[in-house]
C-alpha positions as CSV (number, residue, x, y, z in Angstrom):
1,M,77.4,20.8,162.8
2,E,80.3,18.9,161.3
3,P,83.2,21.4,159.5
4,L,82.7,19.4,156.5
5,P,79.1,17.8,155.7
6,R,79.2,14.2,155.0
7,G,79.2,13.4,151.1
8,A,81.5,13.4,147.9
9,N,79.8,16.4,146.7
10,F,80.9,18.7,149.6
11,V,84.3,17.6,149.4
12,R,84.4,18.5,145.9
13,A,82.4,21.7,147.2
14,K,85.4,22.6,149.5
15,T,87.9,21.4,147.3
16,L,86.4,24.7,144.7
17,W,86.5,26.8,147.8
18,E,90.2,26.4,148.3
19,I,90.9,26.8,144.9
20,G,88.7,30.6,144.6
21,L,90.3,31.4,147.8
22,H,93.7,30.9,146.7
23,I,93.2,32.5,143.2
24,A,90.9,35.6,144.7
25,G,93.5,35.9,147.7
26,N,96.7,36.3,145.2
27,P,98.2,39.3,146.7
28,A,99.5,40.2,143.4
29,T,96.2,40.7,142.4
30,P,95.5,44.6,142.7
31,Y,92.5,46.0,144.6
32,G,89.9,46.2,141.7
33,G,90.9,43.3,140.1
34,N,89.8,39.6,140.1
35,R,89.5,39.5,144.3
36,D,85.8,39.0,144.8
37,M,83.9,35.9,144.7
38,V,80.4,34.5,144.4
39,I,78.8,31.6,146.1
40,A,75.9,29.9,144.2
41,I,73.5,27.2,145.7
42,G,71.2,25.6,143.6
43,S,71.2,22.2,141.6
44,G,73.5,21.1,138.9
45,S,71.7,17.7,138.1
46,G,70.8,18.9,134.9
47,E,72.5,20.2,131.8
48,R,73.0,23.7,132.9
49,F,73.3,24.5,136.6
50,R,69.9,26.2,138.3
51,P,71.2,28.7,140.7
52,W,68.9,29.1,144.2
53,L,70.6,31.3,145.9
54,R,73.9,33.4,145.2
55,L,76.1,35.4,147.5
56,A,78.8,37.7,146.6
57,T,81.6,40.0,147.9
58,G,82.0,43.4,146.0
59,S,81.7,46.7,146.1
60,A,78.8,48.9,147.7
61,I,77.5,49.4,144.1
62,L,76.7,45.9,143.7
63,A,73.4,47.1,145.8
64,E,72.0,48.1,142.6
65,E,72.2,44.7,141.1
66,V,70.6,42.9,144.4
67,A,67.9,45.7,144.2
68,K,67.1,44.4,140.6
69,G,66.2,40.9,141.9
70,D,67.8,38.9,139.0
71,G,71.3,38.5,139.7
72,I,72.8,38.3,143.2
73,D,70.4,37.5,145.9
74,A,72.4,38.5,148.7
75,A,75.8,40.4,149.1
76,F,78.4,41.4,151.7
77,V,79.4,45.5,152.1
78,N,82.1,47.5,154.1
79,P,81.0,49.5,156.1
80,S,77.2,49.7,156.9
81,A,77.1,53.1,156.2
82,L,77.1,52.7,152.3
83,L,74.1,50.1,152.8
84,T,72.5,52.9,154.5
85,Q,72.9,55.1,151.7
86,A,71.4,52.7,149.3
87,Y,68.4,52.7,151.9
88,R,67.8,56.3,152.0
89,G,68.7,56.5,148.1
90,V,71.6,59.5,148.8
91,G,75.2,59.6,148.2
92,L,76.3,56.8,145.8
93,F,72.3,56.1,145.3
94,K,70.2,58.4,142.9
95,A,66.8,56.9,144.8
96,P,66.1,54.8,147.6
97,L,66.6,50.7,146.9
98,P,64.7,47.7,148.5
99,V,67.7,46.5,150.6
100,R,67.2,44.8,154.0
101,I,69.7,43.3,156.6
102,V,69.9,39.9,156.7
103,A,72.7,39.8,159.6
104,V,76.1,42.2,160.1
105,Y,79.4,40.5,160.7
106,P,81.0,42.3,163.7
107,S,83.7,44.9,162.7
108,W,84.5,47.8,165.1
109,D,86.5,50.8,162.7
110,R,86.7,54.4,162.2
111,F,87.4,56.5,159.1
112,V,90.3,59.2,160.1
113,F,91.8,62.0,158.3
114,M,95.1,62.2,159.6
115,I,97.7,65.1,159.1
116,H,101.2,65.9,159.6
117,P,101.1,69.2,161.8
118,R,104.1,70.5,159.3
119,A,101.4,71.2,156.5
120,G,99.5,74.0,158.8
121,I,96.2,72.1,158.1
122,R,93.5,72.2,161.0
123,S,90.2,71.1,159.2
124,L,88.9,70.0,156.0
125,A,88.2,73.5,154.7
126,D,91.8,74.1,154.8
127,I,93.4,71.3,152.7
128,K,91.6,73.5,150.1
129,A,92.4,77.1,151.4
130,K,96.0,76.4,151.8
131,R,96.5,74.0,148.9
132,Y,99.5,72.6,150.8
133,P,101.1,70.0,148.5
134,L,100.2,67.3,150.6
135,R,101.4,63.7,150.1
136,V,98.6,61.5,151.1
137,S,98.4,57.7,151.2
138,V,95.0,56.1,150.1
139,R,93.5,53.5,148.5
140,E,94.4,52.3,145.5
141,D,90.8,50.7,144.4
142,P,89.5,53.5,142.4
143,T,85.9,51.9,143.7
144,H,86.8,51.7,147.7
145,S,84.4,52.9,149.9
146,T,87.2,55.2,151.4
147,L,87.4,57.4,148.5
148,V,83.5,57.5,148.6
149,L,83.7,58.8,152.0
150,I,86.7,61.4,151.0
151,D,85.0,62.8,148.1
152,Q,81.5,62.9,150.0
153,A,83.3,64.9,152.8
154,F,85.4,67.2,150.3
155,A,82.4,67.9,148.4
156,L,81.2,69.9,151.3
157,H,83.6,72.2,150.5
158,G,84.0,72.3,146.6
159,F,86.6,70.1,145.7
160,A,88.1,66.5,145.5
161,L,90.7,64.2,146.3
162,K,92.2,64.6,142.7
163,D,92.5,68.1,143.3
164,I,95.5,67.7,145.7
165,E,97.6,66.4,142.7
166,S,96.3,69.7,140.9
167,W,98.1,72.0,143.2
168,G,101.4,70.0,143.5
169,G,100.5,67.2,145.9
170,R,100.8,63.2,145.2
171,L,98.4,60.5,146.2
172,I,100.5,57.4,147.2
173,T,98.0,54.6,146.8
174,C,98.1,51.4,148.7
175,G,96.1,47.9,148.5
176,G,95.3,46.8,152.3
177,P,95.5,49.6,155.4
178,S,98.8,48.1,156.4
179,D,100.6,48.1,153.0
180,V,104.4,48.6,152.9
181,R,103.7,51.2,150.4
182,R,102.3,53.1,153.1
183,L,104.2,52.0,156.4
184,E,107.5,52.2,155.3
185,P,107.2,55.6,153.4
186,L,105.2,56.9,156.7
187,A,108.1,55.6,159.0
188,R,110.9,57.6,156.9
189,G,108.6,60.7,157.1
190,E,107.5,61.0,153.5
191,I,103.8,61.1,154.2
192,D,102.1,63.8,155.0
193,A,98.4,62.6,155.7
194,V,96.8,59.3,155.8
195,F,92.8,59.3,155.0
196,D,91.6,55.7,155.5
197,E,90.1,53.0,157.8
198,G,91.2,49.7,159.3
199,I,92.9,51.9,161.8
200,K,93.9,49.2,164.3
201,V,97.1,48.3,162.1
202,W,97.9,51.5,160.6
203,L,97.0,54.4,163.4
204,D,99.6,54.0,166.0
205,E,102.5,53.9,163.0
206,A,100.9,57.2,162.0
207,L,100.8,58.5,165.6
208,A,104.2,57.7,166.1
209,A,105.1,59.6,162.6
210,G,103.7,62.6,164.0
211,L,100.8,62.6,162.1
212,A,97.3,63.8,164.3
213,P,93.4,63.2,163.5
214,I,91.4,66.4,162.1
215,E,87.8,66.4,163.9
216,L,85.3,67.5,161.4
217,E,83.0,70.6,162.1
218,P,79.8,70.3,163.8
219,A,78.0,71.3,160.2
220,E,80.1,68.5,158.6
221,F,79.3,65.9,160.9
222,E,75.5,66.5,160.4
223,A,75.9,66.6,156.5
224,M,78.1,63.5,156.6
225,G,75.6,62.1,158.9
226,R,72.6,62.5,156.6
227,L,74.6,60.3,154.3
228,G,74.9,57.6,156.5
229,W,78.5,58.4,158.0
230,R,77.7,58.6,161.5
231,R,79.7,60.7,164.5
232,V,81.6,58.3,166.8
233,P,84.5,58.9,169.2
234,L,87.9,57.5,168.4
235,P,88.9,56.7,172.2
236,K,92.2,57.1,173.6
237,V,92.0,54.4,175.9
238,R,92.1,52.4,172.7
239,F,94.8,54.4,171.2
240,P,97.3,56.1,173.9
241,R,99.2,58.1,171.6
242,L,96.3,60.0,171.2
243,A,96.3,63.6,172.8
244,R,92.8,63.2,173.7
245,D,89.3,61.4,172.5
246,V,88.6,62.7,169.2
247,D,85.4,62.5,167.5
248,T,85.3,60.8,163.9
249,L,83.4,58.9,161.1
250,D,81.9,55.5,161.8
251,F,83.5,53.0,159.8
252,S,81.9,49.6,161.6
253,G,79.9,46.5,160.4
254,W,80.0,44.5,157.3
255,P,76.3,43.8,156.6
256,I,75.2,40.8,154.8
257,Y,72.1,42.2,153.0
258,A,69.3,41.4,150.4
259,N,66.4,42.4,148.2
260,A,63.3,43.0,150.7
261,S,61.7,40.4,148.2
262,L,64.1,37.7,149.1
263,P,61.8,34.7,150.5
264,D,61.4,35.0,154.4
265,E,62.1,31.2,154.5
266,T,65.7,32.0,152.9
267,A,66.6,34.8,155.0
268,Y,65.6,32.5,157.8
269,E,67.5,29.9,156.4
270,I,71.2,32.2,155.8
271,C,70.5,33.3,159.8
272,G,70.2,29.5,160.9
273,A,73.4,28.9,158.9
274,L,75.6,31.6,160.6
275,A,74.4,30.1,163.8
276,A,75.1,26.4,162.9
277,R,78.4,27.3,161.9
278,E,79.6,30.2,164.1
279,A,82.7,28.1,165.1
280,E,83.9,28.4,161.6
281,I,83.5,32.1,160.9
282,P,86.7,34.0,161.6
283,F,85.3,36.7,163.7
284,E,87.2,39.8,164.6
285,K,88.7,39.4,167.9
286,G,86.6,41.5,170.9
287,T,83.7,42.1,168.8
288,G,81.0,39.5,169.2
289,D,81.3,35.8,168.0
290,T,77.8,34.8,167.5
291,A,74.8,34.5,165.4
292,L,72.6,36.8,167.4
293,H,75.5,39.1,167.9
294,M,74.9,39.6,164.2
295,L,71.7,40.6,164.2
296,R,71.7,43.0,167.1
297,E,72.8,46.5,167.1
298,S,76.1,47.1,168.7
299,E,79.3,49.3,168.2
300,S,80.5,46.8,165.8
301,T,77.3,45.9,164.1
302,P,75.3,49.7,163.4
303,M,71.9,49.1,161.7
304,E,70.4,51.9,160.4
305,V,68.6,49.8,157.5
306,P,65.6,47.4,158.8
307,L,65.9,43.8,159.1
308,H,64.9,41.2,156.7
309,P,61.3,39.8,158.1
310,G,62.9,36.4,157.8
311,A,65.9,37.5,159.8
312,E,63.3,39.2,162.1
313,C,61.6,35.8,162.6
314,W,64.8,34.2,163.3
315,L,65.7,36.6,166.0
316,R,62.4,36.2,167.7
317,E,62.7,32.7,167.6
318,H,66.2,32.5,169.4
319,G,65.8,35.1,172.1
320,G,66.4,38.7,170.7
321,G,64.0,41.5,170.4
322,V,63.6,43.3,167.0
323,R,64.3,47.1,166.6
324,R,61.0,48.9,165.1
325,D,63.0,52.4,165.2
326,V,64.4,52.4,161.7
327,P,63.2,55.4,159.7
328,T,61.5,54.9,155.9
329,P,63.6,56.7,153.7
């Protein structure tokens, strides 16, 4: 398919898209600000726009709106684990939501608790027990999925991230994982800990600054696994500065998901659109670059939520088997 469909209407649509990207992508806008976008497909041929399909980026709790079925029809979430929480009705969600995967954008990532040995902290339990005044680099967006993970992990020991400040520590916030507000003080030795994902752009710098990953205890991994945070290896082969392979928590996959009630033909059409426009999608290097890959489970596309029936149909027709081992919540 040609990059821009023929017709003046699509020139106008592309122009609006570029306006949206520029405004939402303003680096001066803080995380939690007006950085997300909704794309509405429908008819504007009357006095009011009649939306047919609305797709959005945003936080995991948008799943509540998707589940209601009267607003956003499909949304993107990072990572897959938070969609698992919505499906199971755990963690952020009080009850299971009728969500289904339409496709998963391939993204290989890990969440790591990194702490400098000078703090004398070797476990999550030590953070509370020692009450060391950690200078911790975390995300500034209060709804960010990493902060959800951190507090879910700390809750296993009866404390929260904000408690670190109460015993003399400091939260050094940043926007993205490679924000200069993290990397510069890290290089100067002014950060004791980093708790984050997006490790490809900061983990080597943290290791060079002397920080080391904390490995969770088996019971902690089990508890986090029930919340959708899977135990996975952080391999030394990818990060040679590591002393050894370390087990940590999976932060991979960006699901595009919808309500189970989304018409099958609509989910099917979304999959077909992904396939038709593969060359236009900015895939993460080394993780897979096809629509088929986006509908199959892999390290970069974890799936603990069922595929939407329309996506299953598309996958069967285009050469892929369908998983049947996802448990009902």
